[in-house]
N, C-alpha and C positions, 0 to 999 in steps of 0.2 A: 534255728527256725522255731517259731511258736505255732503250735496247732491248738485250736480250741474246739472241743466238742460242745456245740451249742445245746445239745440235748442234756448232757450230763454235767456240764460245767467243767469237764476234764481239760487240763492244760499241760502241755509238755514242750520241752525245747528239743530241737533236733537239727541236725542234718546227719543222718537219722540217729536218734539215740535209742538205747535198748528199751527204755520205758515206752517210748512211742511205738516201737515195733511190737512190743507186747500188747499194747492197747489195740493195735490193728488185728493182731492174732486173736485176742479175746473177742473183738467185735465180729470177726469172721465166723466164729463158732467152730473153728477147726482145731485139731490137735497140733497141727503144724502147717506152715506155709511152704509151698513149693513153687518157685518162680523161675522161669527161664526166659522171659521177654526182656529185651535189652533195656527198654526205658524203665521197667520196674526194677531190674537189677541195679540200674544207675540210681534210681530214686532211693532205694534202701541202703545201698553201700556207698554211693558217691563215685563209684568206679565204672568207667565205660569199657565194655567189651562186646564183641560180636557173638560171643558164645559163653556158656557157663550156666551155673545153677546157684540160686540162693535158697537156702532152706532155713527156717526159723521155728523153734518151739520153745517150751518153757526153760530149756537149758541154755538157749542162746541162738546165735545166728552164724551160719557158715556160708562162705562163697567158695564154690568148687570151680577151680580154674585149670584149664589144660596148660601145657608148657608154653603156649604162645603168650599167656597172660599171667602166669603164676608169679614170676619175678616182679613184674610191675605192680600187680595187685598187692603182693606182700609188702612192697615198699610204701605204696600209697596208703594202705589201710593199717599199717603198723600203729599200735596204740589205740586203735578204735575198738568198738565192741564186736566187730566182724572178724571172725577167724577165717583166714584164707587157707584152703586145703586143696591138695592136688586131686585131680580126677574130673570125671564128667558125670553122665547120667547115673551109672551104676553106683558110683561113690555117693552121690547125693541121695539116692534111694536107700542105700545102706544106713545113711545118717538118720533117716526118719523111720527106719524099720521099728516096728512095735507100736506105732501110732495107727489108729483106725481111720481117721478122717484127715484128708489133706485139703488145704485151701489153695485153689488155683483160680486164676482170672478167666472165667468162662468166655468173656467176649474176645479174648486174645490168645486162647489156646486151641489147638486143632483137635479134632476128634481122634486122630491117630495118637497124639501125645496123651490124651486122656486114657485111651485104651491101654497104652503101655503101663500106666500107673494102676489102672483097674485090674489088669492081669496079675499084678503083684499083690492084690488083695486090699487095696486102699479104696475107701469111699471118698468121693470128691464133692466138695462144696465150693460155692463161688465166693472168693475173697475180694472180688473187685469192688463191691459196694463199700467195704471198710477202707480199702485203699483210696477209693474215690473221695471219701469224706476227708481223708488226710490231705490228698493231693490238690484239692480244689482251692484251698487257702494257702497262699504262698508265704514263705518266710522272707525275712529281709534279705537273706543271701540269694534266694531264688529271684526276688524282684530286682536285685542288683544285676544279676546275670541277664535277665530279660531286658532291663534298661540298657545294658551295654549292647545287646543284640539289636535293639531298636536304634541306638545311636549309630552303629555301623551301617545299618540298613539305610538310614537317612543320608549319611555321608556318601554311601555308595551311589544312591540315586542322584544326589546333587553333583557328584563327579561324572555321572553318565550323561546328564543333560547336555553339556557342551560338546559331547562326542557324537551326538546324533546327527546323521547326515541323510539327505534324500537318497534313496536307493538301498539303504541298509535293510536287511531282512529282520523279521521278528526274532529269529534265532540269534542273529548277530548282536542285537540289542541286549537280549537276555545274557549272552556270553560276556559282553562288556560289563554289565551290571554285576554279574556274579564274580567276575575278576576283581572289580573295584571293592566288593565286600570282602573277598578273600584277602586282598592286599591290606585291608584294615583290621584283620584279625578274626574274621568269621571262620568257624569250623566247617561250615558248609551251608547249604540252603535249607530253609524250613520245609520246603516243598518244591515241586517243579515250578520254576518261574513262569508266570503268565505274561506274555507281551502280545497285545492285540492292537492291530491297526485298523482304522476305518470301521466297516461293518462288522468285523470280527469282534469288536468290543461289545456287541449286543449279546454275545454268548458269555454268561458269567464265568464259566470255566473253559474259556477258549483254549484250544491246543496251539501253542506257539509253533509257528511254521515258517514258510519261505515267502510270505507276503512282504512286498517291498514298501518302504516308507515313502509317502508322497506329501508334497506341500499341501497343507490344509487338512491333513488327516487328524481325526480323533485318535489319541493313543491312550490305552489303558494298560497299566503295569501293576500286577498283583504279585508280591514277592515277599521274601523274608530271609533271615539268616539265623544261624545258631551260634551261641557262645556257651561252651561247656554243656552242650546238649539242650540248652533252653532256647526257645524259638522267639522270633519277632514276626509280626505280620503287618503288612502295610499295602495300601493301594492308592495310587494317584492316577487321575484322568486329566489329560491336558491336550492342547492343540499344538500340532507341529506347523506353526504358521497360521495366519488367519486369512482365508480366501474370501471372507465376506458372506459365507453361506451357512453360518452357524448360529443364527438367531434363536432357533428353537433349542439347539443344544445349550446355549448359554442360559436360557431361561430354566431349562431342566437342571443344569448344573447348579444354579443358585438355589433351587429347591432341595437338591440332594445335600448341598452344603448346609442349608438351614436345618435339615433333619439331623445331620451329623452333629452339628453344634448344639442343637436342642437336647440331644441325648446327653451330652456331657454336662449341660446346664441343669437338667432335671433329674437325672438318674441318681438315686441315693441308696445307701444301705437300707435293707428291709424290703425293698421292692422285689418282686419276682422277675424272672427272665421274661415272662409274658408281658408284664407291665412295662419293662424297659423297651421291648420290641414295639409296643404300641405307641411309644413316644414318636418314633420315626414313622411308623405305619399310619398313624393318625394324621400326620402332616401330609402325607401323600394322598390319603383318603379325602381330605378337605379339598385338595386340588383335582380330585377325580382321577388320580393316577396310581392308586394303590395296587391295581392289577399288574402294573409294570414293575413292582417291587417283588421279585420272584424268589427271594431267599430270606433267611432270617437275619435279624440285626447283627447277631454276633455269636461267638463261641469262646469257650475257655482256651487259654494259651499256656503252655508250660513245656514239659519235656516232649509232648506231642503238640502238633499244630492245632488239632481239634481235641480239646479237653472239656472239662466241666467248669462253669455252668453253661447251659444253653439259653441264649437270649432269643427266644422264638415265640411264635403264637401259642405254643404248647409248653413253654418253659415255666414250670412251677417251682423251681428251686429258688430259695431266698438268697439274694445277693448280699454279701457281707464284706467287710473290710479285709483286704488281703487277696481278694479274688482278682485274677487278671483275665481280660477278655477283649475281643475286638468290638469296635464301633464302626460298622460298615454298611450303612444304608446305600441303596442303589436303585437306578431305574434303567430298564433295558427295552429298547425299541427295535424289534426284529428287523434285520436287514439294513438298519440305519446306523445306530450307535448305542453304546451303553455307557453309563456313568456310575462309578463307585468311588467313594472317598472313605478310606479306612485308616484308623489309628489303632494301635495296641494301647489299652488303657487299664488302669487298676483302681480299686476302691481304697481310699485313704481318708480317715476321719469322716466317714460317711458320704464322701463325694467322689465322683469320677475324675481321675487325673490322667492326662494323656502322657505317654512316654515320648511322643513325637513332638520335638521342640524346634526342629531345624527346617523341616519341609513345609512350604506354604500349603495352605488348604484352599485359598482363593485360586481362581482359575489361572493356570500357567499357560502362556502363549509363547512358545519358543521361536 
């Protein structure tokens, strides 16, 4: 993985190498890093576990694993710069004893966890800004994993389409889709699958329930899956049969599609997230419909489904090659229907490239 510090011109290769981790440590201003969050442990070590601690200082990096993970971690991380050691919290604390300041990720650590460390005499500082800078630009390996997750997501929905039948519930459709993705190699879902029929689609984060599918329904499915921890994110809106009552819907669908495609055509490296968001928002504004675009254009995608950068009206981060994010403009008409078209995309050679190559973006009528 290649990370580039645009401020200092610093460059290193990783998944994760020792030099890269030392750069994060130095940027954090801490004497040592103390990480217990699963996605951060995985980012640093490459090993997934539901429990454990990663600590790093000038002497190196250690992963403290209990008996559930010690054998597997030792085998997977053999030969890497990460030392696997037995133990849990107390062992990890003993490893950093003598340091004054620990870097912990303030947005992802509880007050109780902070208190446990402070009671042992450590001063805490936020290391998440340094981790964020590293994580927001993806390596070739990370991009390959996201690409595979996107391919599985596309194949899963394409396999689900012919299985849709009148009378199925939203929950049943979600279950079929998740099964199809699992059967193709997904580790799990990126988030709780959203399946919305009819008026339910006007709620951007509709809660999938027991509403039954009817002929002529608008169907919105927002979903994704994981491969080796890395997420995909996709939304498609379509009609389950055409009852001849969807002229407004079709007009609005064409506008959302125009915004979606315009983003991919015009977004380039060097733009801010705000400028990217404005590409889509400006199209809706010209049509007098911008008030119905009730969320931001996109968000970063990686080991978490919502990462950096933010493509929003307040997004001031500069977009650069290697960043992965969603392109998901939408329009939502309360009590009637909603439309969202979403691809996972990344910046390559200064331009936006979609991971989605199999699912149509033109209106689907089943």
